[in-house]
C-alpha positions as CSV (number, residue, x, y, z in Angstrom):
1,M,91.8,106.1,68.1
2,G,91.1,107.4,71.6
3,E,90.1,111.0,72.0
4,K,92.5,111.7,74.9
5,L,95.3,109.2,74.6
6,G,95.2,108.2,71.0
7,N,98.4,110.0,70.0
8,L,100.5,108.0,72.5
9,Q,102.6,105.1,71.5
10,P,102.1,102.1,71.3
11,Q,98.8,103.3,69.9
12,S,97.0,99.9,70.1
13,L,97.7,99.6,73.9
14,W,96.7,103.1,74.7
15,N,93.5,102.9,72.6
16,H,92.5,99.8,74.6
17,F,93.4,101.5,77.9
18,E,91.3,104.5,77.1
19,E,88.4,102.3,76.2
20,I,88.9,100.4,79.5
21,C,88.8,103.8,81.4
22,G,85.4,104.4,80.0
23,I,84.0,101.1,81.5
24,P,83.1,101.1,85.2
25,R,85.0,98.2,86.9
26,P,85.4,98.6,90.7
27,S,86.1,95.3,92.5
28,R,83.1,93.0,92.6
29,K,81.4,95.1,90.0
30,E,83.2,93.8,86.9
31,E,80.2,92.8,84.8
32,K,80.7,95.5,82.2
33,I,84.4,95.1,81.7
34,S,83.9,91.3,81.5
35,Q,81.3,91.8,78.7
36,Y,83.8,94.1,76.9
37,V,86.5,91.4,77.0
38,I,84.1,88.7,75.8
39,A,82.9,90.9,73.0
40,F,86.5,91.5,72.1
41,A,87.1,87.7,71.8
42,K,84.1,87.2,69.7
43,K,84.9,90.2,67.4
44,N,88.4,88.8,66.8
45,N,87.2,85.2,66.4
46,L,89.3,84.0,69.3
47,E,88.5,81.0,71.5
48,Y,87.5,81.9,75.1
49,K,86.2,80.3,78.3
50,V,84.6,81.7,81.5
51,D,84.9,79.8,84.7
52,D,82.3,79.7,87.5
53,F,83.8,82.7,89.2
54,G,83.8,84.8,86.1
55,N,87.5,84.7,85.2
56,I,88.1,84.7,81.5
57,V,90.8,83.1,79.3
58,I,91.2,83.9,75.6
59,R,93.4,81.8,73.4
60,K,95.2,82.5,70.1
61,Q,97.2,80.1,67.9
62,A,100.9,80.6,67.4
63,S,102.4,82.7,64.6
64,P,103.6,80.6,61.6
65,G,106.9,79.0,62.5
66,K,106.5,79.6,66.3
67,E,104.3,76.5,67.0
68,N,107.0,74.8,69.0
69,L,107.5,77.5,71.6
70,K,106.3,76.9,75.1
71,P,102.7,78.1,75.5
72,V,102.5,81.4,77.4
73,T,99.8,82.9,79.6
74,L,99.5,86.7,79.7
75,Q,97.9,87.6,83.0
76,G,96.2,90.6,84.5
77,H,93.1,91.5,86.6
78,L,90.0,93.4,85.4
79,D,89.0,95.2,88.6
80,M,90.4,98.5,90.0
81,V,90.6,100.2,93.3
82,A,87.8,102.9,93.5
83,E,89.2,105.9,95.4
84,K,88.4,109.6,94.9
85,N,89.1,112.9,96.5
86,K,86.3,113.9,99.0
87,D,85.3,116.9,96.9
88,V,84.9,114.9,93.7
89,E,81.5,113.7,92.5
90,H,82.1,110.3,90.9
91,N,80.1,107.1,90.9
92,F,82.5,104.3,90.2
93,E,79.7,101.9,89.2
94,K,78.4,104.3,86.5
95,D,80.9,107.0,85.7
96,P,83.9,106.7,83.4
97,I,87.4,107.5,84.6
98,Q,88.7,110.7,83.1
99,P,92.3,110.2,82.0
100,Y,94.5,113.1,80.8
101,I,98.1,113.6,79.8
102,D,100.5,115.7,82.1
103,G,104.0,115.7,80.6
104,D,105.3,112.2,80.7
105,W,102.4,110.9,82.8
106,V,98.8,109.8,82.4
107,K,96.7,110.8,85.4
108,A,92.9,110.8,86.2
109,K,90.8,113.8,87.3
110,G,90.2,113.4,91.0
111,T,90.1,109.5,91.1
112,T,92.2,106.5,90.8
113,L,93.3,106.0,87.2
114,G,93.1,102.2,87.1
115,S,96.4,101.8,85.4
116,D,96.7,99.1,88.0
117,N,96.0,96.8,86.2
118,G,94.4,98.4,83.2
119,I,97.7,98.8,81.4
120,G,98.4,95.1,81.7
121,V,94.9,94.2,80.5
122,A,95.3,96.7,77.6
123,A,98.7,95.1,76.6
124,A,97.2,91.6,76.5
125,L,94.3,92.8,74.3
126,A,96.7,94.6,72.0
127,V,98.8,91.4,71.6
128,L,95.7,89.2,71.0
129,E,94.4,91.7,68.4
130,S,97.5,92.0,66.3
131,D,98.4,89.9,63.3
132,Q,101.9,91.5,63.2
133,I,103.3,90.3,66.6
134,E,105.4,87.1,66.6
135,H,104.5,84.6,69.3
136,G,104.0,81.0,70.1
137,P,100.7,79.6,71.5
138,I,99.4,82.2,73.8
139,E,96.4,82.8,76.1
140,A,95.4,85.8,78.2
141,L,94.0,85.2,81.7
142,F,91.8,88.0,83.0
143,T,90.9,87.5,86.7
144,L,88.2,89.3,88.8
145,D,88.2,90.7,92.2
146,E,92.0,91.0,92.7
147,E,92.1,94.2,94.7
148,T,89.9,93.0,97.6
149,G,91.7,89.8,98.2
150,L,92.9,88.0,95.0
151,F,89.6,86.2,95.0
152,G,89.5,85.5,91.2
153,A,92.9,83.8,91.3
154,Q,91.9,81.9,94.4
155,A,88.8,80.5,92.5
156,L,90.9,79.2,89.6
157,K,90.8,75.4,89.1
158,P,93.4,73.1,87.5
159,G,93.1,72.8,83.8
160,F,91.5,76.3,83.2
161,I,94.8,77.6,81.7
162,N,97.3,75.8,79.5
163,G,100.4,78.0,79.7
164,K,103.8,76.7,80.8
165,I,105.1,80.2,81.3
166,L,103.1,83.0,83.0
167,L,103.8,86.7,82.2
168,N,102.1,88.6,85.0
169,M,101.8,92.3,84.0
170,D,100.8,93.7,87.3
171,S,103.9,95.2,88.8
172,E,104.6,98.9,88.8
173,E,108.3,99.6,88.3
174,D,110.2,100.1,85.1
175,A,113.4,98.1,84.7
176,A,112.4,95.7,87.5
177,L,111.6,92.0,87.1
178,Y,109.7,90.5,90.0
179,I,110.1,86.9,91.0
180,G,108.5,86.9,94.4
181,C,105.8,88.5,96.5
182,A,104.3,88.7,99.9
183,G,101.4,86.7,101.2
184,G,98.6,88.5,103.1
185,Q,95.8,88.2,105.5
186,N,93.2,90.5,106.9
187,T,92.2,90.8,110.6
188,F,88.8,92.1,111.6
189,A,87.8,93.6,114.9
190,K,84.2,94.5,116.0
191,F,83.3,96.6,119.0
192,T,79.7,96.4,120.1
193,F,78.2,99.2,122.2
194,K,74.9,100.4,123.7
195,P,74.1,103.9,122.2
196,S,72.7,106.4,124.7
197,D,71.5,110.0,124.5
198,P,74.3,112.5,124.8
199,P,74.6,114.4,128.1
200,K,72.3,117.4,128.2
201,N,73.7,120.8,127.2
202,T,76.7,119.4,125.5
203,A,78.2,120.8,122.3
204,A,79.1,118.7,119.3
205,L,82.4,118.9,117.4
206,E,83.3,117.3,114.1
207,I,87.0,116.5,113.8
208,A,88.7,115.8,110.4
209,V,92.1,114.4,109.6
210,K,92.7,114.8,105.9
211,G,95.1,115.9,103.2
212,L,97.2,112.7,103.5
213,K,98.6,111.0,100.4
214,G,97.5,107.5,101.2
215,G,98.8,104.8,98.8
216,H,99.2,101.1,98.5
217,S,99.5,99.4,101.9
218,G,102.3,97.1,100.6
219,L,104.3,99.1,98.1
220,D,104.1,102.4,100.0
221,I,104.2,101.1,103.6
222,A,108.0,101.9,104.0
223,L,107.6,105.5,102.9
224,G,106.6,106.8,106.4
225,K,103.3,108.2,105.2
226,G,100.7,109.3,107.7
227,N,97.8,107.0,108.7
228,A,94.7,109.1,109.2
229,I,93.1,106.6,111.7
230,K,96.3,106.5,113.8
231,L,96.5,110.2,113.9
232,M,92.8,110.5,114.8
233,A,93.2,107.9,117.6
234,R,96.2,109.7,119.0
235,L,94.2,112.9,119.2
236,L,91.0,111.4,120.6
237,I,92.6,109.4,123.4
238,Q,94.2,112.7,124.7
239,L,90.8,114.5,124.5
240,F,89.1,111.6,126.2
241,E,91.6,111.5,129.0
242,K,91.9,115.3,129.4
243,Y,88.4,116.6,128.8
244,G,86.2,113.5,129.2
245,V,84.8,113.9,125.7
246,R,82.1,111.5,124.5
247,L,82.5,109.7,121.2
248,V,79.6,109.7,118.8
249,S,81.3,108.2,115.7
250,I,84.6,107.6,114.0
251,N,85.0,106.7,110.3
252,G,88.2,106.5,108.2
253,G,89.8,104.6,105.3
254,S,87.9,102.7,102.7
255,K,90.0,99.8,101.5
256,H,92.0,97.1,103.3
257,N,94.9,97.5,100.9
258,A,95.1,101.3,101.1
259,I,96.8,103.4,103.7
260,P,93.9,105.6,105.0
261,R,94.0,109.2,103.8
262,E,91.1,110.6,105.8
263,C,89.4,110.0,109.1
264,F,86.4,111.8,110.6
265,S,84.9,111.7,114.1
266,V,82.1,113.4,116.0
267,I,82.4,114.1,119.8
268,R,80.2,115.7,122.4
269,V,81.9,118.1,124.8
270,N,81.1,120.4,127.7
271,P,80.3,123.8,126.2
272,K,82.8,125.6,128.5
273,D,85.6,123.4,127.1
274,V,84.9,124.1,123.4
275,S,87.4,126.9,123.2
276,D,90.2,125.0,125.0
277,I,89.5,121.9,122.9
278,L,89.7,123.8,119.6
279,N,93.0,125.4,120.7
280,F,94.2,121.9,121.8
281,I,93.3,120.5,118.3
282,G,95.0,123.5,116.7
283,D,98.2,122.7,118.6
284,Y,98.0,119.0,117.8
285,N,97.6,120.0,114.1
286,N,100.9,121.9,114.3
287,V,102.7,119.1,116.0
288,V,101.7,116.3,113.6
289,K,102.3,118.6,110.6
290,S,105.8,119.2,111.8
291,E,106.4,115.5,112.4
292,L,105.3,114.6,108.9
293,S,106.2,117.7,107.0
294,S,108.5,116.0,104.5
295,V,106.1,113.2,103.5
296,E,102.7,114.8,104.2
297,P,102.9,118.5,103.4
298,D,99.1,118.8,102.9
299,L,98.1,117.1,106.2
300,I,95.5,119.1,108.2
301,V,93.6,118.4,111.4
302,T,90.5,120.6,111.8
303,A,87.5,120.8,114.1
304,V,84.2,122.7,113.8
305,E,81.0,122.8,115.8
306,T,78.2,120.8,114.3
307,K,74.6,120.1,115.0
308,S,75.0,116.3,115.2
309,R,72.2,114.6,117.1
310,G,73.8,111.2,117.1
311,K,73.9,109.1,120.2
312,V,77.1,108.6,122.2
313,I,79.1,105.4,122.7
314,D,79.5,104.3,126.3
315,K,82.7,105.3,128.1
316,A,84.0,101.7,128.6
317,V,83.8,100.8,124.9
318,T,85.3,104.2,123.9
319,S,88.2,103.7,126.2
320,N,88.8,100.1,124.9
321,L,88.5,101.3,121.3
322,L,90.8,104.2,121.5
323,S,93.4,102.2,123.5
324,A,93.3,99.5,120.8
325,L,93.6,102.0,117.9
326,Y,96.4,103.9,119.7
327,T,98.5,100.8,120.4
328,A,97.7,98.7,117.3
329,P,100.9,98.3,115.2
330,H,101.0,100.0,111.8
331,G,103.8,100.1,109.3
332,V,106.9,98.1,108.7
333,I,107.5,95.3,111.2
334,K,110.6,93.7,109.7
335,M,112.9,94.3,106.7
336,S,114.3,91.4,104.7
337,A,117.8,90.3,105.6
338,D,118.2,88.7,102.2
339,I,117.0,91.3,99.7
340,P,118.2,94.8,100.5
341,G,115.4,97.4,100.7
342,L,112.6,94.8,100.7
343,V,110.0,95.0,103.4
344,E,109.5,91.5,104.7
345,T,106.6,92.0,107.2
346,S,104.1,94.8,107.7
347,T,100.7,95.6,108.9
348,N,98.2,98.3,107.9
349,L,95.4,99.8,110.2
350,A,93.1,100.3,107.2
351,V,89.5,101.0,107.8
352,I,87.2,102.0,110.7
353,E,83.4,102.4,110.4
354,T,80.7,103.3,113.0
355,K,77.5,101.5,111.9
356,G,74.5,101.1,114.1
357,K,75.6,99.6,117.4
358,S,79.0,98.5,116.3
359,I,82.4,99.9,115.3
360,N,84.2,97.8,112.7
361,V,87.9,97.8,112.1
362,I,89.8,96.2,109.2
363,T,93.5,95.7,109.3
364,S,95.8,93.9,106.8
365,Q,99.0,92.0,107.4
366,R,101.6,91.0,104.8
367,S,104.8,89.0,104.8
368,S,106.9,87.0,102.4
369,V,107.4,84.5,105.3
370,D,104.2,82.7,106.2
371,S,105.2,82.2,109.8
372,E,105.9,86.0,110.2
373,K,102.5,86.8,108.5
374,N,100.8,84.5,111.1
375,D,102.8,86.1,113.9
376,I,102.0,89.7,113.2
377,S,98.3,88.7,112.6
378,A,98.3,87.2,116.1
379,V,99.8,90.4,117.5
380,V,97.0,92.5,116.0
381,R,94.4,90.0,117.1
382,T,95.8,90.1,120.7
383,V,95.7,93.9,120.8
384,F,92.0,94.0,119.9
385,K,91.1,91.0,122.0
386,M,92.6,92.7,125.1
387,A,90.3,95.6,124.2
388,K,87.3,93.2,124.4
389,A,86.6,93.3,120.7
390,D,85.3,90.3,118.7
391,V,88.2,89.4,116.4
392,K,88.5,87.1,113.4
393,H,91.0,86.5,110.5
394,G,90.3,86.3,106.8
395,D,91.4,83.3,104.8
396,G,94.6,85.0,103.5
397,Y,96.7,84.0,100.5
398,P,100.1,82.6,99.9
399,G,103.3,84.3,98.9
400,W,105.4,83.5,95.8
401,K,108.8,82.1,96.6
402,P,111.6,83.5,94.4
403,D,113.3,81.2,91.9
404,I,116.6,82.8,90.8
405,H,117.1,79.9,88.4
406,S,113.9,80.5,86.5
407,E,114.3,80.0,82.7
408,I,112.0,82.8,81.8
409,L,113.8,85.1,84.2
410,G,117.1,84.3,82.4
411,T,115.5,84.9,79.0
412,T,114.0,88.2,80.1
413,K,117.2,89.5,81.8
414,N,119.2,88.9,78.6
415,L,116.6,90.6,76.4
416,F,116.3,93.6,78.7
417,N,120.1,94.0,78.6
418,S,120.3,93.8,74.8
419,L,117.3,96.1,74.3
420,F,118.1,98.8,76.7
421,G,121.8,98.4,77.4
422,R,121.6,97.8,81.2
423,E,120.8,95.2,83.7
424,P,117.2,95.0,85.1
425,E,116.7,94.8,88.8
426,V,115.5,91.4,90.0
427,K,113.2,91.9,92.9
428,A,110.5,90.6,95.2
429,I,107.5,92.8,96.0
430,H,105.9,93.5,99.3
431,A,102.4,93.2,97.9
432,G,100.1,90.4,96.9
433,L,100.5,89.3,93.3
434,E,98.3,86.6,91.8
435,C,101.4,84.7,90.9
436,G,101.6,83.3,94.4
437,I,98.1,81.8,94.2
438,I,98.5,80.7,90.5
439,K,101.9,79.0,91.4
440,E,100.2,77.1,94.2
441,K,97.6,75.8,91.7
442,Y,100.0,75.3,88.8
443,P,103.3,74.4,90.5
444,E,105.1,73.6,87.3
445,M,104.5,76.9,85.7
446,D,107.5,79.2,85.3
447,M,106.6,82.9,85.9
448,I,107.7,86.4,86.1
449,S,106.0,89.8,86.7
450,F,106.9,93.1,85.1
451,G,105.2,96.4,84.1
452,P,105.7,100.1,83.6
453,T,106.2,102.7,86.3
454,I,103.0,103.4,88.2
455,V,103.1,105.8,91.1
456,G,100.4,106.3,93.8
457,A,98.4,103.2,93.0
458,H,95.2,102.9,95.0
459,S,95.0,106.6,95.5
460,P,93.6,109.6,93.5
461,D,97.3,110.5,92.9
462,E,97.8,107.4,90.7
463,K,99.7,108.0,87.5
464,V,101.5,105.9,84.9
465,Q,104.7,107.0,83.2
466,I,104.2,107.1,79.4
467,S,107.9,106.5,78.4
468,T,108.0,103.4,80.6
469,V,104.9,102.0,78.9
470,S,106.7,102.0,75.6
471,R,109.6,100.1,77.1
472,F,107.3,97.7,78.8
473,W,105.6,97.0,75.5
474,E,108.9,96.6,73.6
475,L,110.1,94.1,76.2
476,L,106.8,92.2,76.1
477,L,107.0,91.7,72.4
478,N,110.6,90.6,72.5
479,I,109.8,88.1,75.2
480,L,107.0,86.6,73.2
481,K,109.2,86.2,70.2
482,N,112.0,84.6,72.2
483,I,110.1,82.2,74.4
484,P,112.1,78.9,74.9
485,S,111.1,75.9,72.8
486,N,108.9,73.2,74.2
């Protein structure tokens, strides 16, 4: 029994989740969690395989009398987004996540919780472990490196999994059945500059934009949250034009799939302008706080004098960089005309880093329509190319086209109605699910995605609703018991 979550129900799921929280598993550092899953398979005498990438599949025979049901693949990813509050000391490669109960929610102390997708992984392990759950032939597919670009799923090869039905457990809304998702692509821009000594007798200021909520760049993109990089660029371009400030560095965001919560810059200024600039930044703080008061109540823009000795970026590159950041699109580009409330196309200005003689920018584009994904990526590329940056695109990944006639969708809808006395919502999601890639590799596989309510994924505010985990579990067990016959 877990020490912190062991009294929650279903106990087997929560026990596994608490164990998972104790195992470091940031993207691309999943060795320890992989070892845990393999040890689990060996302990329970279950067949398992590991592919060249490190994806793991564990198989279990059908319950007596259920041998003729279609084989099912339970699917989730082992990695998690590693985000923490700035004032929190936490090494995601070594330190355990610290979960705790707050009313009907499980949260983490100052970091992402990893319920995305730790709850799905825990559910699969709990099913595999139990001798009481009725099911046909099942297997659990645990993929790696989902959060940085769905790379584990992209590495899958035909024949690695056997299921005819895929139950993806990586969506984040109770009473919702997902049957489609957006495809995505990253666009990278690099500005190269010649560092030079700062003008003599100049003062240095460090500017911070912080206190933003951040969040998932797909699921939360329509909420109107502030983007720390955009807010910083808006301020810096005014200071550059009004006071001729010299830029030393700018750094913000940390993940391509997270809306940036913080951004920091260092500038050099004429000492006689320090007072005016600090007043200007104070006024700017009031303006943007007022604009975003309903969605970002904790936003704050501050500036303090610092003893930075860094070199400055030349004026031409500074002008090009700030112009590109200021004009680069961010947010919703188009809403779906077919599914009410669904974002069809969006883009996220995600990360900026000053490193050596270059400034590197990462953006991410999403769309459920491939041609629109390509178009918004081209728009972003054009903005940065006009600013004389070196620009390239990532490989991207496909979307998952909805199938309203899916057999497993019909089965799950009927079960949900009979269990909970209401109709579930059938939806598509503006985020990358591994279903799109798996469907491309296994086109005959019928699939659906569902899960409990998770709020604030990819941010330290992440939390999972306890009552919805119970419903998610009950639905999962009933689906396994009622899978159509082969």
